[in-house]
C-alpha positions in Angstrom: -24.3 33.2 -31.5 -26.5 33.3 -34.6 -26.3 36.8 -36.0 -30.0 37.0 -37.0 -32.7 34.8 -35.4 -35.6 34.0 -37.6 -38.3 31.4 -38.1 -37.0 28.4 -40.1 -39.1 25.5 -41.4 -38.6 22.4 -39.3 -39.6 18.8 -39.5 -39.0 15.7 -37.4 -39.0 12.6 -39.6 -39.2 9.0 -38.5 -36.9 6.9 -40.8 -36.9 3.2 -41.7 -40.5 2.7 -40.7 -44.0 3.1 -42.2 -45.5 3.4 -38.7 -44.9 6.7 -36.8 -42.7 6.5 -33.7 -41.3 3.0 -34.4 -38.2 4.1 -36.5 -35.3 6.5 -36.0 -36.2 10.2 -35.8 -34.1 12.9 -37.2 -34.7 16.7 -36.7 -34.4 18.6 -39.9 -33.9 22.4 -40.1 -34.9 23.1 -43.7 -33.2 26.5 -43.9 -29.9 26.2 -42.1 -28.0 29.0 -43.9 -26.7 31.7 -41.5 -26.7 29.5 -38.4 -23.3 29.5 -36.8 -21.5 26.2 -36.3 -21.6 26.4 -32.5 -25.4 27.1 -32.6 -25.9 24.1 -34.9 -24.1 22.0 -32.3 -26.2 23.6 -29.5 -29.4 22.9 -31.3 -28.4 19.3 -31.8 -27.7 18.9 -28.1 -31.1 20.4 -27.4 -33.1 18.1 -29.7 -31.2 15.2 -28.0 -31.8 13.0 -31.0 -29.0 10.8 -32.5 -28.8 13.3 -35.4 -30.0 16.8 -36.3 -29.5 18.1 -39.8 -29.4 21.6 -41.4 -30.2 22.0 -45.1 -27.9 24.6 -46.6 -27.1 26.0 -50.0 -24.8 23.6 -51.9 -21.4 24.6 -53.2 -21.2 21.9 -55.9 -23.0 22.4 -59.2 -24.4 18.9 -59.2 -25.9 19.0 -55.7 -29.5 19.8 -55.0 -28.7 20.9 -51.5 -26.0 20.8 -48.8 -26.5 19.0 -45.5 -24.7 19.5 -42.2 -25.2 16.5 -39.8 -24.7 16.8 -36.1 -24.9 14.3 -33.3 -25.2 15.5 -29.7 -21.4 15.1 -29.6 -20.6 17.1 -32.7 -20.6 17.2 -36.5 -20.1 14.1 -38.6 -19.5 13.9 -42.4 -22.2 11.3 -43.2 -25.0 9.3 -41.7 -27.7 7.2 -43.4 -31.0 7.9 -41.6 -30.4 11.7 -41.5 -29.7 11.6 -45.3 -33.0 9.8 -46.0 -35.0 11.8 -43.5 -33.7 15.1 -44.8 -34.3 14.1 -48.4 -37.9 13.2 -47.4 -38.4 16.5 -45.6 -36.9 18.5 -48.5 -39.1 16.9 -51.1 -42.2 17.3 -48.8 -41.4 21.0 -48.5 -41.5 21.4 -52.3 -37.9 20.7 -53.3 -37.4 19.9 -56.9 -34.4 17.7 -57.9 -32.2 18.7 -60.8 -32.5 15.2 -62.2 -36.0 13.6 -62.1 -36.2 10.7 -59.8 -32.8 11.3 -58.2 -31.4 13.7 -55.5 -27.8 14.7 -55.0 -26.9 15.6 -51.4 -23.6 17.4 -50.7 -22.2 16.7 -47.2 -18.9 16.2 -45.5 -18.4 12.9 -47.2 -18.9 14.4 -50.6 -21.8 13.9 -53.0 -24.4 11.3 -52.0 -27.1 10.1 -54.4 -30.6 9.4 -53.2 -33.4 7.7 -55.2 -36.7 5.9 -54.6 -35.8 2.5 -53.2 -37.0 -0.1 -50.6 -40.6 1.3 -50.3 -39.3 4.8 -49.7 -36.0 6.5 -50.4 -32.6 4.9 -50.6 -29.0 6.2 -50.7 -26.1 4.9 -52.6 -23.5 3.5 -50.1 -20.5 5.7 -50.2 -17.0 4.2 -50.5 -15.6 3.3 -47.1 -13.0 5.6 -45.7 -11.5 2.7 -43.7 -11.8 -1.0 -44.2 -9.9 -4.2 -43.3 -9.8 -6.4 -40.2 -9.8 -5.1 -36.6 -6.7 -5.6 -34.6 -6.6 -7.9 -31.5 -6.5 -5.1 -29.0 -9.6 -3.5 -30.5 -11.4 -6.9 -30.5 -10.6 -7.5 -26.9 -12.0 -4.1 -26.0 -15.2 -4.9 -28.0 -15.6 -8.3 -26.3 -15.3 -6.7 -22.9 -17.7 -4.0 -23.9 -20.3 -6.5 -25.2 -19.8 -8.8 -22.2 -19.0 -11.8 -24.3 -16.1 -14.2 -24.9 -13.8 -13.2 -27.8 -14.5 -16.5 -29.4 -18.2 -15.6 -30.0 -17.0 -13.0 -32.6 -17.2 -14.9 -35.9 -16.2 -12.0 -38.2 -14.9 -8.5 -37.9 -14.2 -5.5 -40.2 -13.8 -1.8 -40.3 -16.8 -0.5 -42.2 -16.2 3.2 -41.6 -18.0 5.6 -44.1 -17.8 8.7 -41.9 -19.1 8.0 -38.4 -16.2 5.7 -37.5 -17.9 2.3 -37.6 -16.1 -0.9 -36.7 -18.3 -4.0 -37.0 -18.4 -7.5 -35.6 -20.5 -10.5 -36.5 -22.0 -13.0 -34.0 -23.3 -16.4 -34.9 -27.0 -15.4 -34.7 -29.5 -12.6 -34.5 -30.6 -14.0 -31.1 -27.1 -13.5 -29.7 -27.1 -9.9 -31.0 -30.5 -9.2 -29.4 -29.3 -10.7 -26.1 -26.3 -8.4 -25.7 -26.1 -6.2 -22.6 -23.2 -3.9 -23.2 -21.0 -2.5 -20.4 -20.7 1.3 -20.8 -17.4 1.4 -19.0 -15.8 -0.5 -21.9 -18.0 1.0 -24.7 -16.9 4.5 -23.9 -14.5 4.8 -26.9 -16.2 2.4 -29.3 -18.2 3.3 -32.4 -19.5 -0.2 -33.1 -22.0 -2.2 -35.1 -23.0 -5.8 -34.3 -24.8 -8.0 -36.8 -26.1 -11.6 -36.8 -28.2 -13.7 -39.1 -31.8 -14.6 -38.5 -33.0 -18.2 -39.3 -33.9 -19.0 -42.9 -37.4 -17.9 -43.7 -37.5 -14.9 -41.4 -39.0 -11.7 -42.8 -35.6 -10.0 -42.2 -32.3 -11.7 -42.9 -30.1 -9.9 -40.4 -30.4 -8.1 -37.0 -28.1 -5.2 -36.2 -27.3 -3.0 -33.3 -25.3 0.2 -33.2 -23.4 1.7 -30.3 -21.7 5.1 -30.4 -21.0 6.6 -27.0 -18.2 8.9 -28.3 -20.9 10.5 -30.5 -23.2 11.0 -27.5 -25.4 8.0 -28.6 -25.5 5.0 -26.3 -27.5 2.9 -28.8 -28.8 4.2 -32.1 -32.3 2.8 -33.0 -31.9 2.3 -36.7 -28.7 3.1 -38.6 -28.3 3.5 -42.3 -24.6 4.3 -42.5 -23.8 1.2 -40.5 -26.0 -0.9 -42.7 -24.3 0.5 -45.8 -20.9 -0.5 -44.4 -22.1 -3.9 -43.3 -23.6 -4.6 -46.7 -20.4 -3.8 -48.5 -18.5 -6.1 -46.1 -21.0 -9.0 -45.9 -21.8 -9.0 -49.7 -18.2 -8.6 -50.6 -17.1 -11.6 -48.5 -20.0 -13.8 -49.5 -21.6 -13.7 -46.0 -24.9 -12.2 -47.4 -26.8 -12.3 -50.6 -26.8 -9.3 -52.9 -30.3 -8.2 -51.7 -31.5 -8.5 -48.1 -33.3 -6.8 -45.2 -32.0 -5.8 -41.8 -34.0 -5.4 -38.6 -32.9 -3.0 -36.0 -34.2 -1.3 -32.9 -36.1 -4.1 -31.1 -34.1 -3.6 -27.9 -35.2 0.0 -27.8 -38.9 -0.7 -28.6 -38.6 0.2 -32.3 -39.3 -1.9 -35.4 -36.8 -0.5 -38.0 -36.4 -2.3 -41.3 -33.7 -1.4 -43.8 -33.5 -2.8 -47.3 -30.2 -3.5 -49.2 -30.3 -3.6 -53.0 -27.4 -4.3 -55.3 -27.5 -2.6 -58.7 -24.3 -3.4 -60.6 -21.4 -2.5 -58.4 -23.5 -0.1 -56.3 -25.2 -0.9 -53.1 -28.4 1.1 -52.1 -29.7 1.2 -48.6 -33.3 2.3 -48.2 -36.6 2.2 -46.4 -39.8 4.1 -45.6 -40.0 7.5 -43.8 -42.9 9.3 -42.2 -43.1 12.9 -41.0 -44.2 13.2 -37.3 -43.6 16.9 -36.6 -43.9 20.0 -38.8 -43.4 23.5 -37.7 -40.8 26.2 -37.3 -37.6 26.6 -35.3 -36.5 30.0 -34.0 -32.7 30.2 -34.7 
């Protein structure tokens, strides 16, 4: 248990939206120092959001703050919307970056840069920890889980940058939106699915993210997945260097993520809005 309970600043931020309650919320404990690991996990299960974060003192000289990121199923080294939502909350609470116009977050995946991008904040996509094509057995499990014929998967790749993402591409956004996954076969999959919208659409791709092993049946809007998808799709010529991704429609959300290429770097960004401000007793 936590050795000394106290009131800690707390925010709940809706990420990848300009309209409250239509993006992906993250719970942010702005003073996480002194909370035991098991209590962080317990708080994350209690908030029951896809992620809960704890801002802690950094250990690296270049970092503005450290961040612990928990799903209801446990801690993960990196995630996109918690990174942007936590940065938004830290700035709103009076945080001052060491470098004007740029934040440096220290997390399990190392140092992550955050800057103004895409109508809000954006993070530089971290290098993937795993890439390359998926094997046939994994693809067969994915096809069963998504309830589709294997032949409808027109592309596939590991796009893991911390959470464990594998990704498949379908022929269209309409096919992605029509999916009705079978939880029996999704139980061990951390999976992103992407498909292109028709030319002239306000967003170029539609994505969905499923992560039952992390305690998240379907994530509303997913920055880490988009970062991995962007590296794969741009790198293989399947997408332009700059594009927009829609996500969350099947959950009643209207998330929009922007992808910008600057030199060799890919930045994933979007708007954030604070919906809850207060204190947490922990």
